[in-house]
C-alpha positions, -999 to +999 in steps of 0.1 A: +293-161-565+288-133-541+289-099-557+302-067-540+298-034-558+322-008-544+313+029-545+338+058-549+354+069-516+345+102-499+372+125-484+364+149-456+397+166-447+417+139-428+390+112-431+384+088-460+352+068-460+347+036-481+313+021-489+299-007-510+268-027-518+265-063-506+230-077-498+242-112-491+225-128-461+260-139-448+276-105-452+307-104-430+301-067-423+275-052-399+274-021-421+287-016-456+311+011-449+341+021-427+364+050-424+401+058-417+409+091-401+446+103-403+445+128-375+459+162-387+467+150-422+446+165-450+439+138-476+427+162-503+449+157-533+463+123-521+470+099-549+440+077-555+462+046-558+472+052-522+437+056-509+423+026-528+452+006-514+440+015-479+407+000-487+419-031-505+445-041-479+419-047-452+387-054-473+401-083-493+411-105-464+376-102-449+359-111-482+384-140-486+374-154-452+337-149-455+327-162-490+333-193-509+337-172-540+332-135-545+337-108-571+345-072-562+334-047-588+356-016-584+347+020-595+381+026-611+406+011-636+443+005-630+469-002-657+492-011-628+467-036-614+470-024-578+446-051-566+466-081-575+494-076-549+468-077-521+451-107-536+485-125-536+495-112-502+463-126-486+462-157-508+427-147-519+422-173-546+384-172-541+382-134-547+378-121-583+377-084-592+366-063-620+378-028-630+347-008-639+356+029-638+380+057-648+417+049-652+439+059-623+471+077-628+500+054-635+524+046-606+558+061-608+582+036-623+613+045-603+622+058-569+623+096-570+630+104-534+664+104-516+668+075-493+656+083-458+659+065-425+627+077-410+608+050-391+572+046-383+567+023-353+533+005-350+528+011-313+503-004-289+521+006-257+532-029-247+567-044-242+572-054-278+566-020-295+583-001-266+614-023-271+613-016-308+609+022-304+638+024-279+660+003-301+653+023-333+663+055-315+696+038-306+702+025-341+693+057-359+704+084-334+709+112-359+674+108-372+656+102-340+634+133-343+621+119-376+607+087-361+570+086-357+549+064-334+518+051-353+490+046-329+458+029-343+425+035-325+398+010-335+374+006-305+350-023-301+323+002-292+317+037-306+315+051-270+351+039-262+370+058-289+377+090-269+385+070-237+411+049-256+428+080-269+427+097-235+440+065-218+469+062-243+478+098-238+478+096-200+495+062-195+516+057-227+524+088-247+526+113-218+552+092-200+570+084-233+574+122-240+588+126-205+616+103-215+618+114-252+607+150-255+609+148-293+585+118-295+560+123-323+527+104-324+504+100-354+469+087-345+450+067-371+414+062-361+390+038-377+356+022-371+365-009-390+362-031-359+326-018-355+319-027-391+333-062-393+315-090-375+334-105-347+340-139-363+360-122-391+382-099-371+410-124-373+412-120-410+431-087-409+463-097-394+491-073-405+470-065-436+452-040-414+485-020-411+505-026-443+482-007-465+464+016-442+496+033-429+503+046-464+489+082-461+508+086-428+540+073-445+536+098-474+530+127-450+559+119-426+583+107-453+586+073-437+609+048-454+603+021-428+573+009-408+579-018-382+556-041-363+567-063-334+558-100-334+582-124-316+596-154-333+572-179-316+544-167-340+562-180-370+564-218-365+566-236-398+561-273-390+543-295-365+562-317-342+557-345-368+576-323-392+544-316-413+546-283-431+522-258-415+534-222-416+517-199-391+512-161-393+520-163-431+511-127-439+537-115-413+565-137-425+597-121-440+587-134-475+553-117-472+568-085-459+594-083-486+568-090-513+543-063-501+572-038-495+580-039-532+544-030-540+543-003-514+575+012-528+558+015-562+528+032-546+549+057-526+574+064-553+604+057-532+622+028-514+600+016-486+602-014-462+575-029-440+591-054-416+590-072-383+616-057-359+612-085-333+614-115-356+646-131-340+636-127-303+609-137-278+585-114-259+605-120-227+637-110-244+621-076-253+608-071-218+641-079-202+659-055-226+636-027-215+643-033-178+680-037-183+688-012-211+659+013-211+646+015-175+635+051-178+610+042-204+592+016-181+569+043-170+554+043-205+549+005-206+512-004-205+504-040-211+469-042-195+442-048-221+413-055-196+402-019-192+397+013-212+396+034-180+414+068-181+418+066-143+432+031-137+463+018-156+457-018-146+426-039-142+445-065-121+423-092-137+436-099-172+464-123-183+484-092-194+484-078-159+495-112-146+522-113-173+534-079-164+539-086-127+554-121-132+579-108-158+590-081-133+593-106-104+614-129-126+639-101-129+638-093-092+618-061-098+587-049-080+572-021-101+562+010-081+531+017-103+516-018-097+497-027-066+510-062-060+489-067-029+458-059-048+467-083-076+471-112-052+442-103-029+415-095-055+426-112-087+409-145-096+437-153-121+460-170-096+430-185-078+418-202-110+452-217-117+453-233-082+418-246-085+426-263-118+458-279-103+441-290-071+410-303-090+432-323-114+417-303-144+453-300-157+480-327-156+516-331-163+509-335-200+481-311-206+490-281-185+480-253-208+444-242-210+427-211-225+430-182-200+463-193-186+483-173-210+484-166-248+490-200-265+523-187-281+535-173-248+532-206-228+569-213-230+578-178-217+552-183-190+570-215-178+604-198-181+593-167-162+580-188-133+612-207-131+631-174-126+610-160-097+628-160-064+601-164-037+624-150-010+620-115-026+582-116-019+583-121+019+569-090+035+554-078+003+523-101+001+506-124+026+523-158+032+492-176+019+497-160-015+534-169-014+524-205-007+500-204-037+526-189-060+551-216-049+526-243-059+522-227-093+559-224-098+564-260-088+537-272-113+545-249-142+580-236-138+605-248-164+637-232-176+637-224-214+667-200-215+679-212-249+646-205-266+633-175-246+664-155-236+684-159-268+689-139-300+681-165-327+709-158-351+695-178-380+664-156-380+682-123-373+692-112-408+663-125-429+645-091-433+665-066-412+676-034-430+715-029-431+717-007-400+696-032-380+718-060-391+749-042-378+731-036-345+721-073-343+757-084-349+768-062-319+740-074-298+749-111-306+783-105-289+767-091-258+738-115-252+729-152-253+726-165-288+711-196-304+725-208-337+701-238-342+684-239-376+654-255-361+639-242-329+613-264-310+587-243-291+555-249-273+521-241-289+499-247-259+502-284-250+518-293-284+553-288-297+559-270-330+591-262-350+604-229-363+626-237-392+649-208-401+656-222-435+619-224-445+608-203-474+572-194-477+560-190-513+537-160-521+508-169-543+507-157-579+469-153-586+453-139-617+417-133-608+409-101-627+377-105-648+366-087-679+336-064-671+316-071-702+321-109-701+311-110-664+278-093-670+271-114-701+282-148-688+281-146-650+257-121-636+227-129-659+227-167-655+192-174-643+167-169-671+136-155-654+114-164-684+118-201-675+090-209-650+100-228-618+082-238-587+089-259-556+069-289-545+074-308-512+061-340-497+062-351-460+083-321-452+086-284-458+105-271-488+116-237-500+133-219-528+150-185-527+172-163-548+205-151-535+233-133-554+218-143-587+215-180-577+183-201-573+186-222-541+162-249-529+162-272-500+143-293-474+136-271-444+133-300-419+164-309-400+154-346-399+133-355-429+115-389-428+118-417-453+101-407-486+102-369-478+113-347-507+116-312-519+117-308-557+123-279-581+101-282-612+113-265-644+086-260-670+100-262-706+077-249-733+076-261-769+099-244-794+099-245-831+136-255-830+157-279-809+172-263-778+194-270-748+183-264-712+216-258-694+218-257-656+244-261-629+238-277-595+262-273-566+264-289-531+295-288-510+288-318-488+312-347-489+310-376-463+311-412-475+301-424-440+264-414-447+259-429-481+223-440-488+205-413-467+198-384-492+196-387-530+191-363-559+168-375-586+164-360-621+131-367-637+115-357-670+077-358-670+078-378-638+101-405-652+135-408-634+165-402-656+192-406-630+197-407-593+228-393-574+238-400-538+245-368-517+279-383-508+290-383-544+289-346-547+311-318-532+316-300-565+295-281-590+280-304-616+269-291-650+239-305-669+225-301-704+191-314-715+187-314-752+150-308-762+137-318-797+117-292-815+080-290-809+083-308-776+077-294-742+082-312-709+085-309-671+120-312-656+121-321-620+151-320-596+142-339-564+160-339-531+148-372-516+152-387-481+158-424-485+153-433-448+142-417-415+171-394-405+184-380-373+183-343-364+216-335-380+206-306-403+201-329-433+180-302-449+208-277-449+234-303-458+215-314-489+206-279-502+212-273-539+223-241-555+216-234-591+237-206-606+228-213-642+195-219-659+195-210-696+177-221-727+198-218-759+193-229-795+208-263-800+233-272-827+223-308-825+192-325-838+177-352-816+144-371-817+145-377-780+152-358-749+189-363-740+207-355-707+244-350-705+264-339-675+299-336-660+290-363-636+296-380-661+267-399-677+246-398-708+209-407-707+183-407-735+146-409-730 
């Protein structure tokens, strides 16, 4: 079990810094700290329940993804158990936690604040969040000056933070204020992306926002915070109708669950929800063009540059998406150099090469780099809507010919799925005013009343079932502090002498997170090679039990007879296990008669010459328990019992 000891947070005006101790070799963090800075908001005096929730909401999913099993030791206690909702929300069954500090103040038991309609809009500057912001100003016109744009800045490099802020101000918020002079922006800056290793960045999902927005919500009196993910993210079944829910922590059920907890933290009714749940990304773009054309100047979809001088890189899929979406609606944006896009961009060129070189076919058309896997259906639909005649005179004829080939290969009308308001999804988590708005919208636009919507996920089809209900986990993983330190942390008795012996290979043992690990180093051990851990058991004047656990996660019945584990006492084999029979933790007890000492040997043995398939790592054993305790049984002989199960007497 990996152990993480969390230290108390440090506040410096608008910034709160979290740190911890984790010396695991597979630590998912590059550095054991990160901060959140709520620009212009002093955090001094902020409820500690709120600030710890900022930490827990984004720390737990990373630990869940990185470790097979972990325990987080926290420097506070909570009679309200503020950790459990985040464990449930992220389905972190493998994460235990211990309260080991002063008791936090109790959460308020009822809502004390008058109902507000103030919205916080999680805002990246693209079509989805711009549609949401425009719509909310229409739905709540009286309260429009109370709405706040929440802009997170989490650069991939420490040198890009200032550039990102300047870029957003120049290309997003400056133009947005030209349209809405009362637009308020709250920046939230963090270095968490610099702290977390790249392979674990996916773990955050909306957990990065649901908890970390709380100080801003408290300061601005926000009763709602919206994010903007279109319905294609929420498929529930494969085309074979196998249950396989996607984007689970952003589903309505998850949002409703965590909203109840956030309401308790804030002390008033609060809702965290997805505004764009019943629509597609193309629906949002089209609505901006048709209903909110003045705000188009603030639309910035390009993600390929952090330049404060150039709005578009003209190379990324988002730039391609932007111009193709516009062309499908008969619009040529004035701020986009369409000639430069077709002349210098390799995106179009790469598509044509793949078509002409038969790297894609009529069945497997999608490939990484064409478009986001969940936007493939929109991509096909958009191409089917482009009228080539509108491009003559704008770009060279050779580029028109190229685009025609792409349209012919990929274009396909998906109006029902892409241009409709999906009625069965529309009211699942929408607040009352939004429901009224959607009912009006349903009369003015295309609607789809199907309960099951078939969509493309790359080259596969998946199903969005509007009747599907995702169940939130109910996990009870809190541990008692005293019991943990007595029974878990101090499991390896250092007074019991051990050593590693190897033959025809290299072997090693090492300690990690309180466990003793040993393995063959060689990737392809030869027949007869072994690495063994020897445990030297001294004489005692009373009978005793040597208790130890061995764990290996490998399960593959196709490779039976290659690696074995052999238990020996004084060189005599007691039992032999095949590697393929494992996959779980096995518990062993050797009962030792009084006045008898012996040598216990646990051998990892290669039964034949192996191929270079990392057999050494695959057969590694982890011992997380090695204790000697006084036995309640009297035996004349050495006796082995185990959960395998077996019983052997020597």
